[in-house]
ROKE-441959 format. One record per residue (C-alpha): residue in three letters; x, y, z. Coordinates in Angstrom, 1 decimal, padded with zeros to 4 digits. Layout:
<recs>
{rec 'ALA',{X,Y,Z}}
...
</recs>
This chain:
<recs>
{rec 'MET',{000.0,000.0,000.0}}
{rec 'ARG',{002.8,002.4,000.9}}
{rec 'LYS',{004.6,001.6,-002.4}}
{rec 'THR',{001.4,002.4,-004.4}}
{rec 'PHE',{001.0,005.7,-002.5}}
{rec 'ILE',{004.6,006.8,-003.3}}
{rec 'SER',{004.1,005.8,-006.9}}
{rec 'LEU',{000.9,007.8,-007.3}}
{rec 'ARG',{002.6,010.8,-005.6}}
{rec 'ILE',{005.6,010.7,-007.9}}
{rec 'ASP',{003.2,010.4,-010.9}}
{rec 'SER',{001.3,013.5,-009.7}}
{rec 'ILE',{004.4,015.5,-009.2}}
{rec 'SER',{005.7,014.5,-012.6}}
{rec 'ASN',{002.4,015.5,-014.2}}
{rec 'PHE',{002.4,018.8,-012.4}}
{rec 'LEU',{006.0,019.6,-013.4}}
{rec 'PHE',{005.2,018.7,-017.0}}
{rec 'ILE',{002.2,021.0,-017.1}}
{rec 'PHE',{004.1,023.8,-015.4}}
{rec 'LEU',{007.0,023.6,-017.9}}
{rec 'ILE',{004.6,023.7,-020.8}}
{rec 'PHE',{002.7,026.6,-019.3}}
{rec 'SER',{005.9,028.5,-018.4}}
{rec 'HIS',{007.1,028.1,-022.0}}
{rec 'VAL',{003.8,029.4,-023.4}}
{rec 'ILE',{003.6,032.5,-021.3}}
{rec 'SER',{007.3,033.2,-021.8}}
{rec 'ILE',{006.9,033.8,-025.5}}
{rec 'PRO',{005.1,037.2,-025.3}}
{rec 'ILE',{007.3,038.3,-022.4}}
{rec 'LYS',{010.4,037.8,-024.6}}
{rec 'ALA',{008.7,039.7,-027.4}}
{rec 'GLU',{007.9,042.6,-025.1}}
{rec 'SER',{011.4,042.6,-023.8}}
{rec 'SER',{012.8,042.7,-027.3}}
{rec 'ALA',{010.5,045.6,-028.2}}
{rec 'ALA',{011.5,047.4,-025.0}}
{rec 'VAL',{015.1,047.0,-025.9}}
{rec 'ASP',{014.5,048.4,-029.4}}
{rec 'GLN',{012.6,051.3,-028.0}}
{rec 'LYS',{015.4,052.0,-025.6}}
{rec 'VAL',{018.0,051.9,-028.4}}
{rec 'LYS',{015.9,054.3,-030.5}}
{rec 'ALA',{015.4,056.6,-027.5}}
{rec 'GLU',{019.1,056.7,-026.9}}
{rec 'ALA',{019.8,057.4,-030.6}}
{rec 'THR',{017.3,060.3,-030.5}}
{rec 'ARG',{018.8,061.6,-027.3}}
{rec 'SER',{022.3,061.4,-028.8}}
{rec 'GLN',{021.2,063.3,-031.9}}
{rec 'PHE',{019.4,065.9,-029.8}}
{rec 'ARG',{022.6,066.5,-027.7}}
{rec 'LYS',{024.7,066.8,-030.9}}
{rec 'THR',{022.3,069.5,-032.2}}
{rec 'VAL',{022.4,071.4,-028.9}}
{rec 'GLU',{026.2,071.1,-028.8}}
{rec 'LYS',{026.7,072.4,-032.3}}
{rec 'SER',{024.3,075.3,-031.8}}
{rec 'TYR',{025.9,076.0,-028.4}}
{rec 'LEU',{029.5,076.1,-029.7}}
{rec 'ASP',{028.5,078.4,-032.6}}
{rec 'ALA',{026.6,080.7,-030.3}}
{rec 'LYS',{029.4,080.8,-027.7}}
{rec 'LYS',{031.9,081.7,-030.4}}
{rec 'TRP',{029.8,084.7,-031.5}}
{rec 'PHE',{029.2,085.7,-027.9}}
{rec 'LEU',{033.0,085.8,-027.1}}
{rec 'ASN',{033.8,087.6,-030.4}}
{rec 'ASN',{031.4,090.4,-029.7}}
{rec 'ILE',{033.0,092.2,-026.8}}
{rec 'ARG',{034.4,095.6,-027.7}}
{rec 'ASP',{038.0,096.5,-027.1}}
{rec 'GLU',{037.1,098.6,-024.0}}
{rec 'GLY',{035.5,095.5,-022.4}}
{rec 'VAL',{031.7,096.1,-022.9}}
{rec 'PHE',{029.5,093.8,-025.0}}
{rec 'VAL',{028.0,094.9,-028.3}}
{rec 'TYR',{024.4,095.5,-027.3}}
{rec 'LEU',{022.3,095.7,-030.5}}
{rec 'TYR',{023.2,095.1,-034.1}}
{rec 'ASP',{021.1,095.5,-037.3}}
{rec 'PRO',{022.5,093.2,-039.9}}
{rec 'VAL',{020.2,094.4,-042.7}}
{rec 'ASN',{021.6,097.9,-042.5}}
{rec 'ASP',{025.0,096.9,-041.0}}
{rec 'ARG',{024.4,099.3,-038.1}}
{rec 'TYR',{025.1,099.3,-034.4}}
{rec 'ALA',{022.6,100.9,-032.0}}
{rec 'SER',{023.6,103.5,-029.5}}
{rec 'GLU',{021.1,102.3,-026.9}}
{rec 'ASN',{022.1,100.1,-023.9}}
{rec 'ASN',{020.6,098.2,-021.0}}
{rec 'MET',{022.4,097.4,-017.8}}
{rec 'VAL',{020.5,094.3,-016.8}}
{rec 'ARG',{021.2,092.7,-020.1}}
{rec 'GLN',{024.8,093.8,-020.2}}
{rec 'LEU',{025.4,092.3,-016.7}}
{rec 'MET',{023.6,089.1,-017.6}}
{rec 'ALA',{026.2,088.8,-020.4}}
{rec 'SER',{029.0,089.7,-017.9}}
{rec 'ARG',{027.8,086.9,-015.6}}
{rec 'LEU',{027.9,084.3,-018.4}}
{rec 'LEU',{031.4,085.5,-019.4}}
{rec 'ALA',{032.5,085.0,-015.7}}
{rec 'GLU',{031.1,081.5,-015.7}}
{rec 'ILE',{032.8,080.5,-019.0}}
{rec 'THR',{036.1,082.0,-017.8}}
{rec 'LEU',{036.1,079.4,-014.9}}
{rec 'GLU',{036.2,076.8,-017.6}}
{rec 'GLN',{038.5,078.6,-020.0}}
{rec 'PRO',{041.3,080.4,-018.1}}
{rec 'ASP',{042.5,081.9,-021.4}}
{rec 'LEU',{039.5,084.3,-021.1}}
{rec 'ARG',{040.7,085.8,-017.8}}
{rec 'SER',{042.1,089.0,-019.4}}
{rec 'THR',{038.9,089.5,-021.4}}
{rec 'HIS',{036.7,088.9,-018.3}}
{rec 'GLU',{038.9,091.1,-016.1}}
{rec 'LYS',{038.6,094.0,-018.7}}
{rec 'ASN',{034.8,093.6,-018.6}}
{rec 'LEU',{034.8,093.8,-014.8}}
{rec 'GLN',{037.0,096.8,-014.9}}
{rec 'PHE',{034.7,098.5,-017.4}}
{rec 'VAL',{031.5,097.7,-015.4}}
{rec 'PHE',{032.8,098.7,-012.0}}
{rec 'SER',{034.7,101.8,-013.1}}
{rec 'ARG',{031.8,103.2,-015.1}}
{rec 'TRP',{028.6,102.0,-013.4}}
{rec 'TYR',{029.4,101.0,-009.8}}
{rec 'ARG',{028.6,103.5,-007.0}}
{rec 'GLU',{028.4,103.4,-003.2}}
{rec 'SER',{025.9,105.2,-001.0}}
{rec 'ASN',{026.7,107.1,002.2}}
{rec 'ASP',{025.6,104.0,004.1}}
{rec 'GLY',{028.1,101.9,002.2}}
{rec 'TYR',{025.5,100.1,000.0}}
{rec 'GLY',{026.8,099.2,-003.5}}
{rec 'TYR',{024.7,099.6,-006.6}}
{rec 'ILE',{024.8,099.9,-010.4}}
{rec 'PHE',{024.0,103.4,-011.6}}
{rec 'TYR',{023.1,104.1,-015.2}}
{rec 'ASP',{020.8,106.6,-016.9}}
{rec 'ASN',{020.2,108.4,-013.5}}
{rec 'LEU',{018.7,105.3,-011.8}}
{rec 'SER',{019.6,102.0,-010.2}}
{rec 'LYS',{017.5,098.9,-010.7}}
{rec 'LEU',{017.3,095.9,-008.3}}
{rec 'GLY',{017.7,093.7,-011.4}}
{rec 'ALA',{021.0,095.3,-012.4}}
{rec 'ASN',{022.4,095.1,-008.9}}
{rec 'ALA',{021.4,091.4,-008.7}}
{rec 'MET',{023.2,090.7,-011.9}}
{rec 'ALA',{026.3,092.6,-010.8}}
{rec 'LEU',{026.4,090.4,-007.7}}
{rec 'ARG',{025.9,087.2,-009.7}}
{rec 'THR',{028.7,088.3,-012.0}}
{rec 'LEU',{031.1,088.6,-009.1}}
{rec 'VAL',{030.0,085.4,-007.5}}
{rec 'TYR',{030.9,083.5,-010.6}}
{rec 'SER',{034.1,085.4,-011.3}}
{rec 'PRO',{037.5,083.9,-010.7}}
{rec 'PHE',{038.3,087.4,-009.4}}
{rec 'PHE',{035.7,087.3,-006.7}}
{rec 'TYR',{038.0,087.8,-003.8}}
{rec 'ASP',{039.5,090.9,-005.5}}
{rec 'TYR',{036.0,092.3,-005.5}}
{rec 'ALA',{034.8,090.8,-002.2}}
{rec 'ASP',{034.1,094.2,-000.6}}
{rec 'LYS',{032.1,095.4,-003.6}}
{rec 'ALA',{030.2,092.1,-003.6}}
{rec 'LYS',{029.3,092.5,000.0}}
{rec 'ASN',{028.2,096.1,-000.4}}
{rec 'ILE',{026.0,095.1,-003.3}}
{rec 'ALA',{024.4,092.3,-001.3}}
{rec 'ARG',{023.8,094.7,001.5}}
{rec 'GLY',{022.2,097.1,-000.9}}
{rec 'ILE',{019.9,094.4,-002.3}}
{rec 'ILE',{018.8,093.5,001.2}}
{rec 'SER',{018.1,097.2,001.9}}
{rec 'LEU',{015.4,097.0,-000.8}}
{rec 'MET',{013.6,094.2,001.0}}
{rec 'ASN',{010.6,095.1,003.1}}
{rec 'ASP',{009.7,093.4,006.4}}
{rec 'ASP',{007.3,091.0,004.7}}
{rec 'GLY',{010.0,089.8,002.3}}
{rec 'SER',{008.8,091.8,-000.8}}
{rec 'PHE',{011.2,093.9,-002.8}}
{rec 'GLU',{011.3,097.5,-003.9}}
{rec 'PRO',{012.2,097.8,-007.6}}
{rec 'TRP',{014.7,100.7,-007.4}}
{rec 'PHE',{017.7,101.6,-005.4}}
{rec 'ILE',{017.5,105.0,-007.1}}
{rec 'ALA',{014.0,105.5,-008.6}}
{rec 'PRO',{013.4,107.3,-011.9}}
{rec 'ALA',{011.7,110.7,-012.0}}
{rec 'TYR',{008.8,109.4,-014.2}}
{rec 'GLN',{005.7,107.6,-013.0}}
{rec 'TYR',{005.7,103.8,-013.1}}
{rec 'ASN',{003.7,100.8,-012.0}}
{rec 'PRO',{005.7,098.8,-009.5}}
{rec 'ASP',{004.0,095.6,-010.4}}
{rec 'ASP',{005.2,095.9,-014.0}}
{rec 'ILE',{008.8,096.6,-012.9}}
{rec 'LEU',{008.7,093.7,-010.4}}
{rec 'THR',{007.9,090.9,-012.8}}
{rec 'SER',{011.5,089.7,-012.9}}
{rec 'PHE',{013.5,091.7,-010.4}}
{rec 'PRO',{012.5,089.9,-007.1}}
{rec 'GLY',{013.4,086.4,-008.5}}
{rec 'GLU',{016.7,087.8,-009.7}}
{rec 'GLY',{017.3,089.4,-006.3}}
{rec 'ILE',{016.6,086.2,-004.4}}
{rec 'LEU',{018.8,084.1,-006.7}}
{rec 'SER',{021.7,086.5,-006.3}}
{rec 'LEU',{021.4,086.4,-002.5}}
{rec 'VAL',{021.3,082.6,-002.5}}
{rec 'GLU',{024.4,082.4,-004.7}}
{rec 'TYR',{026.2,085.0,-002.7}}
{rec 'ALA',{025.4,083.2,000.6}}
{rec 'LEU',{026.9,080.0,-000.8}}
{rec 'LYS',{030.0,081.8,-002.0}}
{rec 'SER',{030.6,083.9,001.1}}
{rec 'GLU',{029.3,081.2,003.5}}
{rec 'GLN',{027.2,083.9,005.3}}
{rec 'ASP',{023.9,082.5,006.5}}
{rec 'LYS',{022.2,085.8,007.0}}
{rec 'TYR',{022.0,086.3,003.2}}
{rec 'LEU',{020.5,082.9,002.8}}
{rec 'MET',{017.9,083.6,005.5}}
{rec 'ALA',{017.0,086.8,003.8}}
{rec 'ALA',{016.6,085.0,000.5}}
{rec 'ILE',{014.4,082.3,002.1}}
{rec 'ARG',{012.2,085.0,003.8}}
{rec 'SER',{011.7,086.8,000.4}}
{rec 'GLN',{011.0,083.5,-001.4}}
{rec 'GLU',{008.3,082.7,001.1}}
{rec 'PHE',{006.6,086.0,000.3}}
{rec 'TYR',{006.6,085.3,-003.4}}
{rec 'LEU',{005.5,081.7,-003.1}}
{rec 'ASN',{002.4,083.0,-001.3}}
{rec 'LYS',{001.9,085.7,-004.0}}
{rec 'TYR',{002.7,083.6,-007.1}}
{rec 'ILE',{001.8,080.0,-006.1}}
{rec 'ILE',{-001.1,080.4,-003.7}}
{rec 'HIS',{-002.5,083.3,-005.7}}
{rec 'LEU',{-001.2,082.3,-009.0}}
{rec 'GLU',{-004.4,083.0,-011.0}}
{rec 'GLN',{-004.4,086.6,-009.9}}
{rec 'ASN',{-000.7,087.2,-010.3}}
{rec 'TYR',{000.7,085.0,-013.0}}
{rec 'TYR',{003.2,086.4,-015.4}}
{rec 'PRO',{005.7,084.2,-017.3}}
{rec 'ALA',{008.7,086.5,-017.0}}
{rec 'TYR',{009.1,085.8,-013.3}}
{rec 'VAL',{009.0,082.0,-013.7}}
{rec 'PRO',{012.6,081.3,-014.7}}
{rec 'TRP',{014.2,083.4,-012.0}}
{rec 'HIS',{012.1,081.9,-009.2}}
{rec 'THR',{012.7,078.5,-010.7}}
{rec 'MET',{016.4,078.9,-010.5}}
{rec 'ALA',{016.3,080.3,-007.0}}
{rec 'LEU',{013.9,077.6,-005.8}}
{rec 'SER',{016.1,074.9,-007.4}}
{rec 'LYS',{019.1,076.1,-005.4}}
{rec 'LEU',{017.0,076.3,-002.2}}
{rec 'TYR',{015.6,072.8,-002.8}}
{rec 'GLY',{019.2,071.5,-003.1}}
{rec 'LEU',{020.0,073.1,000.2}}
{rec 'THR',{016.9,072.3,002.2}}
{rec 'ASN',{015.2,069.4,000.4}}
{rec 'ARG',{011.8,071.0,001.1}}
{rec 'ASP',{009.1,069.4,-001.0}}
{rec 'GLU',{007.2,072.7,-001.3}}
{rec 'TYR',{010.1,074.2,-003.3}}
{rec 'ALA',{009.9,071.3,-005.8}}
{rec 'ARG',{006.1,071.5,-006.0}}
{rec 'ALA',{006.4,075.3,-006.7}}
{rec 'ILE',{008.9,074.6,-009.5}}
{rec 'PHE',{006.5,072.2,-011.1}}
{rec 'ARG',{003.5,074.5,-010.7}}
{rec 'PHE',{005.4,077.4,-012.3}}
{rec 'ASN',{006.7,075.5,-015.2}}
{rec 'ASP',{003.5,073.5,-015.9}}
{rec 'GLU',{001.9,076.9,-016.3}}
{rec 'LEU',{004.7,078.0,-018.6}}
{rec 'LEU',{004.0,075.1,-020.9}}
{rec 'LYS',{000.7,076.6,-021.8}}
{rec 'LEU',{002.5,079.4,-023.6}}
{rec 'GLN',{004.4,077.2,-026.0}}
{rec 'ASP',{003.3,077.2,-029.6}}
{rec 'THR',{002.8,073.8,-031.0}}
{rec 'THR',{001.1,074.7,-034.3}}
{rec 'ASP',{002.5,077.8,-036.1}}
{rec 'TYR',{005.9,078.8,-034.9}}
{rec 'ILE',{006.6,075.4,-033.3}}
{rec 'GLY',{008.5,075.6,-030.0}}
{rec 'ARG',{008.5,079.3,-029.3}}
{rec 'PHE',{006.9,080.7,-026.1}}
{rec 'HIS',{004.2,083.0,-027.5}}
{rec 'LYS',{000.6,082.6,-028.4}}
{rec 'PRO',{-001.7,085.3,-029.8}}
{rec 'GLU',{-004.3,084.7,-027.1}}
{rec 'TYR',{-001.9,086.0,-024.5}}
{rec 'PRO',{-000.9,089.4,-025.9}}
{rec 'HIS',{-000.4,090.8,-022.4}}
{rec 'PHE',{002.6,088.4,-022.0}}
{rec 'GLY',{004.6,090.4,-024.5}}
{rec 'LYS',{005.8,089.9,-028.1}}
{rec 'PRO',{007.6,086.9,-029.4}}
{rec 'HIS',{011.3,087.2,-028.5}}
{rec 'SER',{014.2,084.8,-028.6}}
{rec 'SER',{015.6,086.0,-025.3}}
{rec 'ALA',{012.3,084.9,-023.7}}
{rec 'ASP',{012.4,081.6,-025.6}}
{rec 'GLY',{016.0,081.1,-024.2}}
{rec 'ILE',{015.3,081.8,-020.6}}
{rec 'TYR',{012.0,079.8,-020.6}}
{rec 'THR',{013.8,076.9,-022.0}}
{rec 'GLU',{016.5,077.2,-019.3}}
{rec 'SER',{013.7,077.3,-016.7}}
{rec 'LEU',{012.3,074.0,-018.1}}
{rec 'ALA',{015.8,072.5,-017.9}}
{rec 'TYR',{016.0,073.3,-014.2}}
{rec 'ALA',{012.5,071.9,-013.7}}
{rec 'LEU',{013.5,068.8,-015.6}}
{rec 'GLU',{016.5,068.4,-013.3}}
{rec 'ILE',{014.2,068.5,-010.2}}
{rec 'ALA',{011.7,066.1,-011.9}}
{rec 'LYS',{014.5,063.6,-012.4}}
{rec 'GLN',{015.6,063.9,-008.8}}
{rec 'LYS',{012.0,063.4,-007.5}}
{rec 'ASN',{011.3,060.6,-010.0}}
{rec 'ALA',{008.3,062.7,-011.2}}
{rec 'PHE',{008.0,060.9,-014.5}}
{rec 'LEU',{005.0,062.8,-015.9}}
{rec 'HIS',{006.7,066.1,-015.3}}
{rec 'GLN',{009.9,064.8,-016.7}}
{rec 'ALA',{008.2,063.7,-019.9}}
{rec 'SER',{006.4,067.0,-020.3}}
{rec 'TYR',{009.5,069.1,-019.8}}
{rec 'GLU',{011.7,066.9,-022.0}}
{rec 'SER',{009.1,067.2,-024.8}}
{rec 'ALA',{008.8,071.0,-024.5}}
{rec 'ILE',{012.6,071.4,-024.5}}
{rec 'ARG',{012.9,069.3,-027.7}}
{rec 'LEU',{010.2,071.5,-029.3}}
{rec 'SER',{012.0,074.6,-028.1}}
{rec 'LEU',{015.2,073.5,-029.8}}
{rec 'GLN',{013.4,073.4,-033.1}}
{rec 'ASN',{012.5,077.1,-032.7}}
{rec 'LEU',{015.9,078.2,-031.4}}
{rec 'VAL',{018.0,076.7,-034.1}}
{rec 'SER',{015.7,078.2,-036.7}}
{rec 'LEU',{016.5,081.6,-035.3}}
{rec 'GLN',{020.3,081.2,-035.4}}
{rec 'TYR',{022.5,082.8,-038.1}}
{rec 'THR',{024.6,080.2,-039.7}}
{rec 'LYS',{027.0,080.2,-042.7}}
{rec 'GLU',{024.1,079.1,-044.9}}
{rec 'TYR',{022.7,082.6,-044.8}}
{rec 'SER',{024.2,084.6,-047.7}}
{rec 'ILE',{024.3,087.8,-045.6}}
{rec 'VAL',{026.5,086.0,-043.0}}
{rec 'ALA',{029.3,085.5,-045.5}}
{rec 'LYS',{029.7,089.3,-045.7}}
{rec 'ARG',{029.5,089.9,-041.9}}
{rec 'LYS',{030.7,086.6,-040.4}}
{rec 'GLN',{032.1,087.8,-037.1}}
{rec 'LYS',{029.1,090.1,-036.5}}
{rec 'MET',{026.5,087.5,-037.2}}
{rec 'GLU',{027.5,083.8,-037.4}}
{rec 'GLY',{026.2,081.9,-034.4}}
{rec 'ALA',{024.0,084.7,-033.0}}
{rec 'PHE',{020.2,084.5,-032.7}}
{rec 'ARG',{017.9,087.1,-034.2}}
{rec 'ILE',{015.2,088.6,-032.1}}
{rec 'ASN',{012.4,086.6,-033.7}}
{rec 'ALA',{011.3,085.2,-037.1}}
{rec 'GLN',{010.4,088.7,-038.4}}
{rec 'ASP',{013.0,090.8,-036.6}}
{rec 'GLN',{016.5,090.3,-038.0}}
{rec 'ARG',{018.3,092.3,-035.3}}
{rec 'ILE',{020.8,090.7,-032.9}}
{rec 'ARG',{020.6,091.7,-029.2}}
{rec 'ILE',{023.2,090.5,-026.7}}
{rec 'ASP',{020.7,089.0,-024.3}}
{rec 'CYS',{019.1,086.8,-027.0}}
{rec 'THR',{022.2,084.8,-027.6}}
{rec 'GLN',{023.3,085.0,-023.9}}
{rec 'GLN',{019.9,083.6,-022.7}}
{rec 'ILE',{020.0,080.8,-025.2}}
{rec 'VAL',{023.7,079.9,-024.4}}
{rec 'ASP',{022.7,079.7,-020.7}}
{rec 'ALA',{019.8,077.4,-021.7}}
{rec 'TYR',{022.0,075.2,-023.7}}
{rec 'ARG',{024.5,074.9,-020.9}}
{rec 'LYS',{021.8,073.7,-018.5}}
{rec 'ILE',{020.3,071.3,-021.1}}
{rec 'LEU',{023.7,069.7,-021.6}}
{rec 'GLN',{023.9,069.1,-017.8}}
{rec 'VAL',{020.5,067.4,-017.4}}
{rec 'PHE',{019.9,065.6,-020.7}}
</recs>
């Protein structure tokens, strides 16, 4: 009896194993097929990503070459050039000049052969436009006024400069001057020296507060002085309340990139989820502005005329903002945000490269150094303004970090 039981048990186990092996073989076939498809998809994705990077790198190197070739002998950047009439404009803008100075400072850290060019630029800026008040506050003075944004960009330039410690006193005085414009609730005043004409503070303050916060965070990290970081956090809390909690009433795309950059740095320091959520909220809203039908990739739609005219400088900095948001999305494993930002950045690249002057343009052959690698203002405006190329170069540098 015992022998029969053992025999039956062995037969049952054998039958079970036989059925299991057949079943496993059957269900493994589609699994292998899916795995093969997934591998193919991954290979294609990597090839697409590689081609995307090559396009960015080529456009970046051409743009950087133009950028470095368009600094005048005295050390200031060429501000505005009309290639159709081969004419330079006499107008200027300190915020845009100093954004270019900051980029030059950053590139100089990577290319020491640019130190003399960068030093000449610093000497020009601080001998012509830098002033100090009776209280010892440092500020940039041009056209009889001093803007928060210009002071923030001057501070950022020094923070990134290899000559920071030579200018340490000026940097400290500018940082103190920026804090002097901060109210008790963390909000900013737009001017260190206000203009004589009437103005709407809300219009002026679309970009300046984010620039001010960002400059204070960067200066705090460079100088290792917590009081500047605490001031930046206090101000950021005010603007999170204004622009996130009350976004519908106060939304304007121009403030998004600067707050995104500041919040990105603050998130890296504090790991506070509310900063990451704010970055996503800001940049999700920015995606609504991207054209996907007519001028594909640019950040302008006719239904939002109050957000300004189409401009490659805006396209550049909005793309940079999305690259910062993508970086945070990757850190947070926020896959839906990551996919949205990657897609928008790819679309943006289509627009950006279409605005870049290359050797294929017949006019470029005549004015190679003045034009090749630069970006025109938009599809209809052929002029070249320094911040257009500078903003796009900054965007490319961040894209190449995160893609």
